[in-house]
LUMBAKOL-66911 format. One record per residue (C-alpha): residue number from 1; residue in three letters; z, y, x. Coordinates in nm, 3 decimals, m for minus. Layout:
residues N
R;num;residuo;c3;c2;c1
R;NUM;ALA;Z;Y;X $
...
END
This chain:
residues 257
R;num;residuo;c3;c2;c1
R;1;UNK;m2.203;m9.325;m7.032 $
R;2;UNK;m2.229;m9.700;m7.081 $
R;3;UNK;m1.920;m9.898;m6.980 $
R;4;UNK;m2.100;m10.142;m6.751 $
R;5;UNK;m1.812;m10.388;m6.732 $
R;6;UNK;m1.782;m10.401;m7.112 $
R;7;UNK;m2.159;m10.431;m7.153 $
R;8;UNK;m2.161;m10.730;m6.917 $
R;9;UNK;m1.859;m10.885;m7.092 $
R;10;UNK;m1.684;m10.947;m6.761 $
R;11;UNK;m1.343;m11.117;m6.754 $
R;12;UNK;m1.032;m10.929;m6.645 $
R;13;UNK;m0.821;m11.004;m6.342 $
R;14;UNK;m0.501;m11.112;m6.519 $
R;15;UNK;m0.138;m11.101;m6.402 $
R;16;UNK;m0.046;m11.407;m6.198 $
R;17;UNK;m0.408;m11.477;m6.102 $
R;18;UNK;m0.579;m11.466;m5.763 $
R;19;UNK;m0.947;m11.387;m5.730 $
R;20;UNK;m1.118;m11.489;m5.406 $
R;21;UNK;m1.404;m11.241;m5.376 $
R;22;UNK;m1.690;m11.205;m5.129 $
R;23;UNK;m1.775;m10.842;m5.052 $
R;24;UNK;m2.107;m10.920;m4.886 $
R;25;UNK;m2.209;m10.812;m4.536 $
R;26;UNK;m2.170;m10.449;m4.442 $
R;27;UNK;m2.330;m10.237;m4.713 $
R;28;UNK;m2.074;m10.164;m4.987 $
R;29;UNK;m2.355;m10.177;m5.244 $
R;30;UNK;m2.380;m10.552;m5.197 $
R;31;UNK;m2.054;m10.618;m5.385 $
R;32;UNK;m2.102;m10.805;m5.714 $
R;33;UNK;m2.007;m10.657;m6.051 $
R;34;UNK;m1.722;m10.908;m6.079 $
R;35;UNK;m1.603;m10.817;m5.732 $
R;36;UNK;m1.606;m10.447;m5.810 $
R;37;UNK;m1.407;m10.500;m6.130 $
R;38;UNK;m1.150;m10.702;m5.936 $
R;39;UNK;m1.111;m10.421;m5.680 $
R;40;UNK;m1.041;m10.171;m5.956 $
R;41;UNK;m0.794;m10.395;m6.143 $
R;42;UNK;m0.604;m10.556;m5.854 $
R;43;UNK;m0.242;m10.463;m5.793 $
R;44;UNK;m0.256;m10.612;m5.443 $
R;45;UNK;m0.563;m10.652;m5.221 $
R;46;UNK;m0.549;m10.878;m4.914 $
R;47;UNK;m0.859;m10.787;m4.719 $
R;48;UNK;m1.044;m10.882;m4.402 $
R;49;UNK;m1.153;m10.652;m4.121 $
R;50;UNK;m1.518;m10.667;m4.225 $
R;51;UNK;m1.473;m10.519;m4.574 $
R;52;UNK;m1.631;m10.173;m4.608 $
R;53;UNK;m1.373;m9.893;m4.621 $
R;54;UNK;m1.554;m9.736;m4.917 $
R;55;UNK;m1.475;m10.044;m5.125 $
R;56;UNK;m1.110;m10.041;m5.020 $
R;57;UNK;m1.088;m9.673;m5.117 $
R;58;UNK;m1.165;m9.776;m5.477 $
R;59;UNK;m0.862;m10.003;m5.492 $
R;60;UNK;m0.566;m9.825;m5.659 $
R;61;UNK;m0.319;m10.098;m5.568 $
R;62;UNK;m0.143;m10.201;m5.249 $
R;63;UNK;m0.373;m10.298;m4.961 $
R;64;UNK;m0.267;m10.558;m4.704 $
R;65;UNK;m0.473;m10.629;m4.393 $
R;66;UNK;m0.517;m11.004;m4.349 $
R;67;UNK;m0.817;m11.020;m4.120 $
R;68;UNK;m0.887;m11.234;m3.818 $
R;69;UNK;m1.060;m11.095;m3.509 $
R;70;UNK;m1.114;m11.274;m3.180 $
R;71;UNK;m0.855;m11.176;m2.919 $
R;72;UNK;m0.640;m10.981;m3.167 $
R;73;UNK;m0.303;m11.093;m3.304 $
R;74;UNK;m0.357;m11.157;m3.672 $
R;75;UNK;m0.210;m11.345;m3.965 $
R;76;UNK;m0.223;m11.722;m3.946 $
R;77;UNK;m0.411;m11.895;m4.224 $
R;78;UNK;m0.099;m12.060;m4.362 $
R;79;UNK;0.072;m11.720;m4.380 $
R;80;UNK;m0.218;m11.573;m4.579 $
R;81;UNK;m0.225;m11.865;m4.821 $
R;82;UNK;0.152;m11.850;m4.869 $
R;83;UNK;0.133;m11.476;m4.936 $
R;84;UNK;m0.133;m11.527;m5.205 $
R;85;UNK;0.084;m11.786;m5.377 $
R;86;UNK;0.397;m11.571;m5.354 $
R;87;UNK;0.231;m11.258;m5.492 $
R;88;UNK;0.070;m11.447;m5.779 $
R;89;UNK;0.402;m11.607;m5.873 $
R;90;UNK;0.551;m11.257;m5.888 $
R;91;UNK;0.304;m11.189;m6.168 $
R;92;UNK;0.075;m10.965;m5.962 $
R;93;UNK;m0.298;m10.926;m6.009 $
R;94;UNK;m0.407;m11.042;m5.664 $
R;95;UNK;m0.742;m10.995;m5.493 $
R;96;UNK;m0.836;m11.173;m5.172 $
R;97;UNK;m1.134;m10.971;m5.050 $
R;98;UNK;m1.350;m11.115;m4.773 $
R;99;UNK;m1.664;m11.003;m4.597 $
R;100;UNK;m1.969;m11.211;m4.680 $
R;101;UNK;m1.900;m11.513;m4.899 $
R;102;UNK;m1.551;m11.669;m4.913 $
R;103;UNK;m1.688;m12.023;m4.899 $
R;104;UNK;m1.928;m11.974;m4.606 $
R;105;UNK;m1.718;m11.999;m4.289 $
R;106;UNK;m1.464;m11.775;m4.462 $
R;107;UNK;m1.172;m12.017;m4.513 $
R;108;UNK;m1.187;m11.948;m4.883 $
R;109;UNK;m1.183;m12.320;m4.950 $
R;110;UNK;m0.851;m12.355;m4.769 $
R;111;UNK;m0.700;m12.068;m4.966 $
R;112;UNK;m0.828;m12.208;m5.294 $
R;113;UNK;m0.673;m12.545;m5.209 $
R;114;UNK;m0.337;m12.380;m5.144 $
R;115;UNK;m0.354;m12.201;m5.480 $
R;116;UNK;m0.457;m12.516;m5.666 $
R;117;UNK;m0.176;m12.719;m5.511 $
R;118;UNK;0.076;m12.446;m5.601 $
R;119;UNK;m0.046;m12.434;m5.962 $
R;120;UNK;m0.172;m12.075;m5.929 $
R;121;UNK;m0.476;m11.989;m6.146 $
R;122;UNK;m0.768;m11.851;m5.948 $
R;123;UNK;m1.134;m11.755;m5.970 $
R;124;UNK;m1.401;m11.777;m5.701 $
R;125;UNK;m1.642;m11.481;m5.690 $
R;126;UNK;m1.923;m11.561;m5.445 $
R;127;UNK;m2.063;m11.292;m5.218 $
R;128;UNK;m2.381;m11.247;m5.018 $
R;129;UNK;m2.333;m11.424;m4.688 $
R;130;UNK;m2.444;m11.256;m4.364 $
R;131;UNK;m2.681;m11.541;m4.288 $
R;132;UNK;m2.888;m11.440;m4.591 $
R;133;UNK;m2.812;m11.073;m4.657 $
R;134;UNK;m2.785;m10.975;m4.292 $
R;135;UNK;m3.119;m11.132;m4.214 $
R;136;UNK;m3.275;m10.959;m4.517 $
R;137;UNK;m3.158;m10.622;m4.382 $
R;138;UNK;m3.328;m10.713;m4.054 $
R;139;UNK;m3.654;m10.800;m4.231 $
R;140;UNK;m3.615;m11.171;m4.160 $
R;141;UNK;m3.659;m11.393;m4.469 $
R;142;UNK;m3.423;m11.686;m4.442 $
R;143;UNK;m3.705;m11.901;m4.587 $
R;144;UNK;m4.078;m11.839;m4.615 $
R;145;UNK;m4.349;m12.080;m4.729 $
R;146;UNK;m4.555;m12.014;m4.415 $
R;147;UNK;m4.275;m12.076;m4.166 $
R;148;UNK;m3.994;m12.298;m4.291 $
R;149;UNK;m3.880;m12.506;m4.584 $
R;150;UNK;m3.522;m12.559;m4.472 $
R;151;UNK;m3.243;m12.371;m4.300 $
R;152;UNK;m2.923;m12.481;m4.131 $
R;153;UNK;m2.611;m12.262;m4.114 $
R;154;UNK;m2.386;m12.340;m3.818 $
R;155;UNK;m2.058;m12.197;m3.697 $
R;156;UNK;m2.067;m12.156;m3.322 $
R;157;UNK;m1.694;m12.098;m3.288 $
R;158;UNK;m1.457;m12.394;m3.305 $
R;159;UNK;m1.085;m12.375;m3.385 $
R;160;UNK;m1.019;m12.404;m3.011 $
R;161;UNK;m1.225;m12.091;m2.939 $
R;162;UNK;m1.499;m12.291;m2.771 $
R;163;UNK;m1.855;m12.369;m2.879 $
R;164;UNK;m1.860;m12.608;m3.174 $
R;165;UNK;m1.933;m12.966;m3.068 $
R;166;UNK;m2.246;m13.102;m3.229 $
R;167;UNK;m2.539;m13.337;m3.185 $
R;168;UNK;m2.793;m13.092;m3.042 $
R;169;UNK;m3.074;m13.347;m3.061 $
R;170;UNK;m3.015;m13.378;m3.436 $
R;171;UNK;m2.993;m12.999;m3.473 $
R;172;UNK;m3.322;m12.949;m3.289 $
R;173;UNK;m3.496;m13.215;m3.503 $
R;174;UNK;m3.355;m13.081;m3.829 $
R;175;UNK;m3.424;m12.758;m4.018 $
R;176;UNK;m3.684;m12.535;m3.853 $
R;177;UNK;m3.463;m12.227;m3.897 $
R;178;UNK;m3.112;m12.219;m3.750 $
R;179;UNK;m2.857;m11.950;m3.828 $
R;180;UNK;m2.542;m11.932;m3.614 $
R;181;UNK;m2.227;m11.748;m3.714 $
R;182;UNK;m1.960;m11.639;m3.462 $
R;183;UNK;m2.174;m11.755;m3.173 $
R;184;UNK;m2.282;m11.445;m2.980 $
R;185;UNK;m2.084;m11.525;m2.666 $
R;186;UNK;m2.228;m11.877;m2.667 $
R;187;UNK;m2.590;m11.768;m2.717 $
R;188;UNK;m2.707;m11.870;m2.370 $
R;189;UNK;m2.537;m12.207;m2.389 $
R;190;UNK;m2.678;m12.273;m2.736 $
R;191;UNK;m3.029;m12.187;m2.616 $
R;192;UNK;m3.000;m12.419;m2.317 $
R;193;UNK;m2.876;m12.706;m2.533 $
R;194;UNK;m3.156;m12.661;m2.788 $
R;195;UNK;m3.426;m12.639;m2.520 $
R;196;UNK;m3.285;m12.952;m2.354 $
R;197;UNK;m3.299;m13.119;m2.696 $
R;198;UNK;m3.671;m13.043;m2.725 $
R;199;UNK;m3.695;m12.706;m2.901 $
R;200;UNK;m3.968;m12.488;m2.749 $
R;201;UNK;m3.842;m12.214;m2.518 $
R;202;UNK;m4.076;m11.961;m2.679 $
R;203;UNK;m3.943;m12.020;m3.033 $
R;204;UNK;m3.879;m11.676;m3.189 $
R;205;UNK;m3.512;m11.581;m3.201 $
R;206;UNK;m3.306;m11.278;m3.294 $
R;207;UNK;m2.958;m11.134;m3.277 $
R;208;UNK;m2.857;m10.933;m3.583 $
R;209;UNK;m2.542;m10.737;m3.507 $
R;210;UNK;m2.343;m10.516;m3.746 $
R;211;UNK;m2.565;m10.649;m4.023 $
R;212;UNK;m2.628;m10.423;m4.323 $
R;213;UNK;m2.428;m10.141;m4.165 $
R;214;UNK;m2.542;m9.795;m4.051 $
R;215;UNK;m2.525;m9.910;m3.688 $
R;216;UNK;m2.716;m10.234;m3.745 $
R;217;UNK;m2.860;m10.365;m3.417 $
R;218;UNK;m3.151;m10.613;m3.427 $
R;219;UNK;m3.280;m10.774;m3.107 $
R;220;UNK;m3.595;m10.983;m3.133 $
R;221;UNK;m3.647;m11.226;m2.848 $
R;222;UNK;m3.724;m11.593;m2.782 $
R;223;UNK;m3.498;m11.893;m2.751 $
R;224;UNK;m3.511;m11.876;m2.371 $
R;225;UNK;m3.422;m11.505;m2.380 $
R;226;UNK;m3.140;m11.536;m2.631 $
R;227;UNK;m2.858;m11.541;m2.378 $
R;228;UNK;m2.976;m11.227;m2.199 $
R;229;UNK;m3.033;m11.044;m2.528 $
R;230;UNK;m2.681;m11.130;m2.643 $
R;231;UNK;m2.509;m11.025;m2.322 $
R;232;UNK;m2.444;m10.666;m2.428 $
R;233;UNK;m2.495;m10.701;m2.804 $
R;234;UNK;m2.215;m10.593;m3.041 $
R;235;UNK;m1.960;m10.866;m3.103 $
R;236;UNK;m2.013;m10.882;m3.478 $
R;237;UNK;m2.342;m11.072;m3.477 $
R;238;UNK;m2.536;m11.366;m3.613 $
R;239;UNK;m2.809;m11.556;m3.429 $
R;240;UNK;m3.126;m11.682;m3.593 $
R;241;UNK;m3.383;m11.913;m3.437 $
R;242;UNK;m3.714;m12.003;m3.600 $
R;243;UNK;m4.070;m11.894;m3.667 $
R;244;UNK;m3.961;m11.674;m3.959 $
R;245;UNK;m3.804;m11.434;m3.706 $
R;246;UNK;m4.156;m11.319;m3.613 $
R;247;UNK;m4.198;m11.178;m3.966 $
R;248;UNK;m3.955;m10.898;m3.879 $
R;249;UNK;m4.235;m10.707;m3.706 $
R;250;UNK;m4.391;m10.661;m4.052 $
R;251;UNK;m4.087;m10.669;m4.280 $
R;252;UNK;m3.822;m10.463;m4.099 $
R;253;UNK;m3.786;m10.226;m4.397 $
R;254;UNK;m3.452;m10.071;m4.300 $
R;255;UNK;m3.597;m9.905;m3.991 $
R;256;UNK;m3.852;m9.729;m4.213 $
R;257;UNK;m3.607;m9.589;m4.469 $
END
C-alpha cells in the first residue's frame, strides 16, 4: 500500500509546535490530508464540539474538550490560548482542531496571535468552512455565473449574545448572496431589517442545519418566510439569502444518494 503522507511529502507535527486545523463541516471525509496527519501525530488534541467523533477516535493522544456552545459553560478564549502555549512549551505536539475553518468565525486568529506573541511555532491548516461546504451539501452553489458574482459572510452573533450591529442598507446593496453564521435565532429580525433596507421579500432563502451530517436539515423558503422557517430548525445552522438558493431544487444531490 502506498504511504499517502510520504507520497505527498507532508510535514510532521513536531514537538513544541501547535497546529491550528480546520476539520470542515460535519462529514469526517472533509478533513484535509495535513489535518489528518496532525490528528494521528498529535500528543494532545484540543477540540471543539463540532468535530466529528470519528476523527477524534483516530487521535492516539490526550483529547481535551475546548468547545463553545451557546448557553453552556465552556472554556474562555484566554484559557484556551494559554493552554495551547503551556502545552507547546512543555514540548508537546499540540493540535487545535476546529469545525469548519479556524480563520472563519473560529477565533483561530486570536489563538494564532497568542502563540506568536509567546514565541510558540505554529502552522495554520485551513478547513472547508460551513458557508461553502455546508451549502454544497445542500445543493446550493455559493457562487454561480447565472445568479451572483459576489458573496458576503456575516456572523449574526455578537460577543454580547445579540444580533451583530451592522449597516443593513449597505448589506442589502452589497453582494447578492448573503451567508449568515450563528444567526438562526435572529433569522426573523435579519429578514425584517433586509426587507426594510430594500431587499425583495420574495428573495430565495434557506436554512441549512447540521450541514454535511447524516441528519442534515435543509429548509428552502423566501426572505419573508425565513423567521418562521427558523423557528423550530436545529440550532446548528447557517442562513443563506440569494437567487442561487433556487438552484437547490435541481442540485440537491445528497437527498438522491
